[in-house]
C-alpha positions, -999 to +999 in steps of 0.1 A: +025+696+352+060+715+344+096+702+329+109+676+356+148+677+362+166+650+362+162+636+393+127+640+396+129+619+363+147+590+382+116+593+410+091+590+391+106+561+372+117+544+399+085+547+409+070+532+381+091+503+380+086+492+407+049+481+406+033+500+364+002+489+376-004+502+407+017+539+395-007+541+361-036+537+382-026+567+408-028+603+402+004+607+378-003+576+362-025+597+335+003+622+325+032+599+323+031+595+284+018+629+279+050+645+299+071+613+288+069+622+254+069+667+263+103+665+279+120+643+254+124+678+239+132+699+265+168+712+266+171+707+300+175+672+303+208+656+291+206+631+260+215+603+288+179+612+308+164+612+272+178+577+263+166+563+298+130+579+290+129+560+254+138+533+269+113+530+292+084+535+261+104+504+244+095+481+278+061+491+285+045+504+250+013+487+266+011+506+301+020+541+283-003+538+255-029+514+259-052+518+229-044+529+190-057+564+193-032+569+219-005+547+200-008+567+166-008+603+186+028+592+208+044+575+171+036+610+157+050+629+185+081+605+181+090+615+148+085+651+152+110+649+179+132+627+153+128+657+123+139+683+148+169+670+162+197+687+148+223+676+125+254+670+148+260+635+161+228+623+187+223+590+206+187+598+203+175+591+164+182+549+169+160+550+203+134+577+190+133+552+154+125+522+176+102+543+202+080+549+171+080+512+156+070+500+191+045+524+198+025+518+164+036+478+168+022+472+199-003+497+202-025+481+175-020+513+151-001+500+120-023+501+091-030+515+057-054+547+075-026+558+101-011+588+092+016+578+115+022+547+096+025+568+065+051+588+075+072+559+093+073+534+066+090+557+036+114+572+064+121+536+072+125+525+039+147+552+027+171+554+058+176+509+048+185+520+015+208+556+022+183+577+009+172+600+033+207+600+050+223+636+054+190+655+052+181+663+084+191+626+100+226+631+116+261+633+102+278+607+080+294+590+108+256+577+119+249+559+080+258+520+094+240+525+130+207+538+109+206+517+082+209+491+103+186+502+131+157+507+102+160+472+087+154+464+123+123+484+126+109+470+094+116+435+103+097+439+136+071+455+114+073+423+091+065+404+118+034+420+130+018+423+092+032+392+077+031+406+035+038+446+043+071+441+026+059+424-004+067+450-030+097+460-017+120+423-022+133+433-054+141+467-037+157+450-010+175+426-031+188+453-049+202+470-017+215+435-006+236+437-038+251+471-033+261+458-001+296+451+011+312+436+044+312+479+048+272+477+051+244+462+073+247+429+058+232+409+082+200+426+092+192+435+054+193+398+049+178+391+077+146+414+066+148+401+027+146+366+046+114+372+062+100+392+036+108+365+012+091+342+038+058+361+045+055+368+006+052+336-006+027+325+020+006+352+013+009+347-025-001+312-019-029+318+005-045+344-023-039+320-051-020+348-064+016+343-081+053+361-075+041+387-101+075+403-106+080+413-070+115+396-071+129+415-099+157+437-081+154+473-085+129+499-072+092+502-074+072+511-105+064+547-105+035+554-088+028+523-071+029+516-033+056+495-019+032+485+014+010+455+000-020+462+026-044+437+016-018+409+020-006+424+051-041+418+063-051+386+048-016+374+067-026+390+099-028+356+119+010+354+131+027+327+111+051+303+127+077+323+152+109+327+141+123+300+162+146+268+145+126+237+150+123+206+134+096+186+154+070+193+128+083+196+095+048+191+080+031+220+097+050+251+082+042+246+047+008+266+050-004+255+014+026+264-004+023+236-027-007+259-043+019+284-054+032+281-088+055+307-101+062+305-138+098+300-150+110+333-151+098+336-111+110+302-101+150+317-117+140+347-104+133+333-064+163+305-069+187+339-074+171+353-045+179+325-024+213+321-036+221+356-032+211+355+007+232+325+009+262+339-005+261+366+018+256+341+049+289+336+058+290+371+071+265+367+095+270+353+130+261+320+141+229+329+155+222+351+121+233+327+097+210+296+119+179+320+113+182+329+080+191+294+076+157+283+092+133+313+072+146+301+041+141+266+046+109+268+059+102+296+029+112+269+002+099+236+021+065+233+002+067+254-024+067+230-059+095+224-083+123+243-055+147+214-053+168+218-021+198+218-042+207+252-032+218+243+004+242+215-010+269+242-006+259+256+027+263+218+040+295+213+029+303+243+049+284+239+079+288+195+085+325+206+103+308+236+124+316+236+159+292+264+168+254+250+184+234+273+169+242+265+132+247+223+141+211+232+154+201+248+120+213+220+096+194+196+116+163+218+112+169+218+074+171+179+074+140+175+089+128+201+063+142+182+031+152+145+042+166+125+019+166+153-006+191+170+004+208+145+027+221+114+018+225+083+037+262+092+042+253+129+057+229+113+079+254+085+094+283+114+095+254+136+119+246+107+140+281+097+143+295+136+150+263+141+179+275+109+194+309+114+197+306+151+206+283+140+235+308+120+253+332+149+253+345+143+289+347+183+292+315+199+277+294+222+299+263+205+312+237+225+292+258+216+264+258+180+267+223+181+271+219+196+241+238+169+220+215+143+236+185+162+230+196+162+193+200+122+192+170+120+209+150+142+184+172+132+154+150+138+120+156+105+099+149+106+064+135+075+063+117+068+100+100+033+105+078+042+130+042+061+129+045+099+127+053+113+163+065+079+177+096+077+198+125+057+184+160+057+178+176+062+146+179+034+127+217+035+123+223+042+163+231+009+172+241+003+205+282-003+202+278+036+190+264+045+223+280+026+246+304+060+259+267+074+262+252+044+289+239+064+321+258+057+351+251+067+390+274+093+388+260+115+367+242+144+371+203+140+378+195+158+339+224+143+318+216+104+338+178+113+330+186+125+295+213+090+286+185+069+300+155+086+277+183+072+247+192+035+266+153+032+265+148+037+232+176+013+223+158-011+248+128-005+224+146-018+196+165-045+210+140-063+227+163-090+255+184-096+224+221-102+239+251-091+215+270-113+208+304-105+215+296-073+235+289-079+265+259-076+283+222-061+264+210-025+267+179-040+285+198-059+316+222-022+319+188-005+323+177-030+350+207-030+367+208+008+366+174+011+380+184-014+407+211+009+417+191+040+419+168+019+437+193+008+463+201+046+466+170+057+469+160+031+496+189+047+520+173+055+554+171+092+557+189+097+529+187+125+506+153+136+490+167+141+455+180+106+450+141+093+459+127+122+433+157+109+407+149+073+416+111+074+409+115+105+376+137+073+360+108+050+369+081+073+350+106+077+322+106+038+319+075+033+324+063+058+294+089+046+268+089+005+273+052+002+286+046-022+259+071-048+268+056-069+295+091-083+310+099-042+316+070-037+328+069-068+356+106-058+367+099-023+372+071-036+394+087-058+419+117-034+422+093-008+435+072-029+455+108-038+471+118-005+477+084+008+498+092-027+515+126-010+526+112+026+528+075+031+532+083+070+536+087+075+498+046+069+501+044+103+488+063+097+457+042+068+447+012+086+447+027+106+424+036+082+401+004+061+401-017+098+395+013+097+363+024+065+349+000+045+322-021+015+331+010-006+316+025-001+351+000+017+372-026-016+378-001-041+384+016-013+405-019-008+426-028-043+432+016-054+439+016-022+470-017-031+481-006-065+489+022-055+502+006-034+533-022-053+540+001-082+548+021-059+571+007-063+606-013-028+615+008-016+647+042-009+622+061+020+631+054+030+596+012+030+602+012+064+589+023+059+552+010+025+550-026+042+551-019+068+529-006+044+508-041+022+511-060+053+506-046+053+474-048+017+460-074+005+478-106-007+456-128-034+455-101-059+449-086-080+483-120-069+510-112-092+533-076-086+537-077-042+536-106-044+560-083-067+585-053-045+583-077-018+595-093-037+618-058-045+632-045-009+626-073+010+645-062+000+683-028+023+672-044+053+658-041+070+689-038+105+676-057+129+654-032+126+621-038+089+621-072+085+631-078+112+599-055+088+579-074+056+588-106+076+577-096+084+545-093+045+532-124+040+547-138+069+527-115+054+490-133+020+499-168+037+502-162+056+469-151+018+455-183+007+460-173-020+493-199-029+516-193-057+531-174-053+565-166-019+559-199-012+580-190-030+612-155-014+609-176+024+610-192+014+633-162+001+657-146+031+650-176+055+663-171+034+696-138+032+700-118+065+684-107+085+709-108+120+691-148+138+690-140+145+654-125+107+641-156+093+656-181+117+647-168+111+605-167+074+614-207+079+628-216+103+592-195+074+568-218+046+584-252+071+575-240+071+548-235+036+538-265+025+551-292+052+533-274+058+499-269+039+473-235+039+453-242+069+428-256+089+456-229+080+479-203+092+453-219+126+454-219+128+488-185+124+495-173+148+467-158+181+476-182+205+489-181+239+474-195+253+507-175+281+523-178+282+563-188+320+576-189+336+611-221+337+626-220+371+645-199+394+652-191+381+688-175+352+674-156+374+651-143+394+685-136+364+706-112+352+686-092+387+682-093+380+720-077+347+713-050+357+689-034+378+716-029+353+737-022+323+715+014+313+694+007+330+662+020+326+629+032+354+615+058+361+584+093+356+595+117+390+602+141+367+599+170+356+576+193+328+580+218+315+562+251+298+562+284+311+569+319+297+560+330+261+563+347+251+599+371+225+594+379+219+629+368+200+664+359+168+668+325+167+646+312+189+616+298+222+629+275+246+612+282+285+614+249+303+607+246+341+604+208+355+614+196+390+606+162+405+613+145+433+604+124+444+629+137+441+670+129+400+680+132+390+720+141+355+732+142+340+696+143+302+698+156+281+662+146+243+662+158+224+636+146+191+622+162+164+595+135+145+582+140+104+587+171+089+607+200+107+585+208+126+614+209+127+654+185+149+666+199+189+666+190+212+695+177+243+694+198+275+691+188+301+716+196+337+710+183+368+738+179+398+716+186+410+680+184+444+667+182+454+633+215+472+617+235+454+649+260+425+643+251+396+658+276+368+666+274+338+641+259+312+657+273+274+657+250+242+650+270+208+661+256+181+633+255+142+643+251+126+611+246+091+612+260+085+577+283+109+556+255+126+531+240+156+522+204+167+536+183+201+541+175+212+575+140+224+585+143+253+607+114+270+627+114+302+648+096+310+681+103+344+688+086+377+709+073+409+691+083+442+710+043+444+709+046+413+733+032+389+711+047+357+703+049+342+670+063+312+649+071+309+615+088+285+589+121+297+577+131+287+543+156+250+546+188+255+550+214+232+529+238+211+547+262+201+521+284+173+517+318+198+517+301+211+553+312+177+566+344+171+556+371+171+585+407+168+586+424+142+596+452+146+631+480+161+617+510+137+611+547+144+624+567+166+597+581+145+564+553+116+576+525+129+551+532+108+523+539+073+542+507+087+564+487+086+531+495+056+519+485+035+546+454+052+549+448+046+510+458+011+515+435+005+541+404+012+522+404-023+502+392-045+498+367-035+515+364-001+502+358+012+468+377+034+442+370+051+409+386+076+389+374+108+368+382+141+355+379+176+366+382+204+344+402+235+358+396+271+356+420+294+345+437+293+373+452+264+377+449+229+402+467+249+431+440+280+431+413+250+432+430+230+463+442+265+481+403+275+479+385+242+487+404+217+502+437+234+520+427+224+550+427+181+543+461+182+523+485+156+539+513+153+514+519+179+483+541+187+453+529+217+442+514+223+414+507+193+402+504+167+427+483+167+461+473+138+483+439+145+504+428+125+531+389+137+544+375+120+577+335+118+575+313+120+605+308+096+618+333+066+607+340+074+571+371+084+550+375+095+516+407+099+498+420+121+469+452+118+448+453+149+424+483+139+404+496+148+368+477+180+364+472+194+329+461+225+312+429+221+314+419+194+341+432+168+365+426+131+367+415+123+405+418+088+418+394+084+448+395+054+476+365+052+498+354+028+527+322+033+522+303+027+487+277+053+498+303+084+494+309+074+456+284+092+444+284+122+466+320+130+456+316+128+418+288+159+424+314+174+446+338+174+421+311+184+393+303+214+411+342+227+416+343+222+379+312+245+375+325+265+398+357+269+385 
């Protein structure tokens, strides 16, 4: 293929990025790599286009050069192109170096027999040391970028072949000593630290000493700086370059076998001190990586005291950078009390605890501090290795500001709950004298609040999910405390009694928890279900739960429940659920009384399929012993097949006459909010990808949270034509957010009638906001005060802090709460009254705004609104 133009390459690269595997399998895939290398030397293409070609080779090296010979040839061609560049400034030198390095590393061609490797490595080392600059590699203005890029390439190669640069340690030390603030200190420091770490490991594995490798200066004449022997021995990938302190013992890698001589130990300490002295010039992320590499290298080395890091700790213990704080904790995990005193440990714990309580922290930072507390590396932990426990110096008095609350977002609540569980494990029912309630009592009240929210009829699914996540966490952390397990079991049983629709959540919880909670909860749930009458309206959920918990225990009660329920299983779904319970009893080995039940079901079930299943189960029970019965009731591996072509043809005719399920060519979204009218109205925007006729949108809300919603009809929709917004009136029975399950029934241009499930539509808490009737002019403040006073004592009041963005309070109110302002003194004070259907109210006082936030006082006559309002204001803070 001849040289391609810029437009042709743009089209070709777009097709490749859309599906790399499909493009490489096509007719143009075989020539893509060859054409790319050829056109890099074309004078018709601009440098910008050539850079885009090199970027492609960096992103997809395995597709372009799938084997070692192809990667070798590609790297040689890229190096030839680099040498042929004119001496004027060019944007191609750095990408060419990176592309050649990537081709060798990703293609598996890097090695002592590779001609491209023998060309690339001296070039990179010369560029990193500044020796080859000015000899055909560009002007002096590119010195620093080329040096930094060469260091990055060498670091990549050292990562692929650990120990490769062992002979260059002295040269790298000399270069770092010569560099000042104007040189590439950061890439050179990281390269030296990685090479030092890998050399120590590979030399220890080989049973050799450092052999003067750390002496500053150039390698001896005639000696190769590339240690391919150690690189091949250390080819098994070492631990990734990511700071982690959870497995401090795993990283020593036999370093204790390395016994450096006094002179080598002195040089090693000097090299580490040199790197630490220049670390202040690095970015925080690079400093963290440098500290981790050095700590990892010295952790298992005999005789190397961690006192070298002391001067850095004085600087880093007060850092506000999270990456550096993480590195400090990694050093603490590596060296423990050899580097950190008890006062240092107490200071770190107090700092983490106080920082985690800061009200203006963004959620990721808040979770980071909580994770550090949960995984804090102690100097002298009391428990077994790997056992979770709260740090000894972290007492409940210090953590009072970290106790979880129902107003926290789910992730923060679970993290705080995890910490509370660890504190409860240390404080078994010991009330703190003069300090209020114990952690266990607070835990019980919190779980009760979570279950109370989850028990709301028709409440949001997220509340139920959070309740079960918290229950699992408590069961995991406090499995050895019978008192907590008993209280948790009773609370979960009450939750099921109040809301059986949560049966799938209970089934999932039973699959995940250990026997400490699983066994008593299974027995209690079975007793709860069989004590219900067989005609309960939640029969479907009772049968699903019984299929999970049924066993040989309480056989008579279970069979009585099934016999009573059989008369009310009139539809196919209920009959199948009933038969699933029978199947579970069969697999558990229940025989007495089950045969009579199966015979009765084979006679009285209305559905033929249900009768056949009951008859089959009876035959199996009567003729098979327990081991064979378990095999017979196991899953079948045989897939049904069509008997003849006539069946397939008849199925084709039937498909044209039936409503078919198809991918929906419809996109439905929620439009701008409408805060007007007697009730909330959802404004829907609809788009289609192909013509759609007689469209009917059906909406359903699970549970009793909302009244049934009517369908919306649209005669015709065509792509490209604007459609009027669709209005969906909502009739909430409780002021809570939810999701609408959406189904579409429509006719295609071919005359087929299709149905499809659309993605669920969210109904946010703010979509339910309605304004109060506008009071007379000048009476807004008195009207608001009357509403404010009327909320108590039946209602509730709370306060929270709402962070503000750079535009301030006035912009926040005008963007989100303008229709509900009753009285205001812009820009610092606003009184807001919101009506929530069907008959609730939410009142807000936003006063005394400061530069970074505003205190918000809330009153409502419905306590269930309070956590929803907290979530809403957290969302406003995140958006600001």
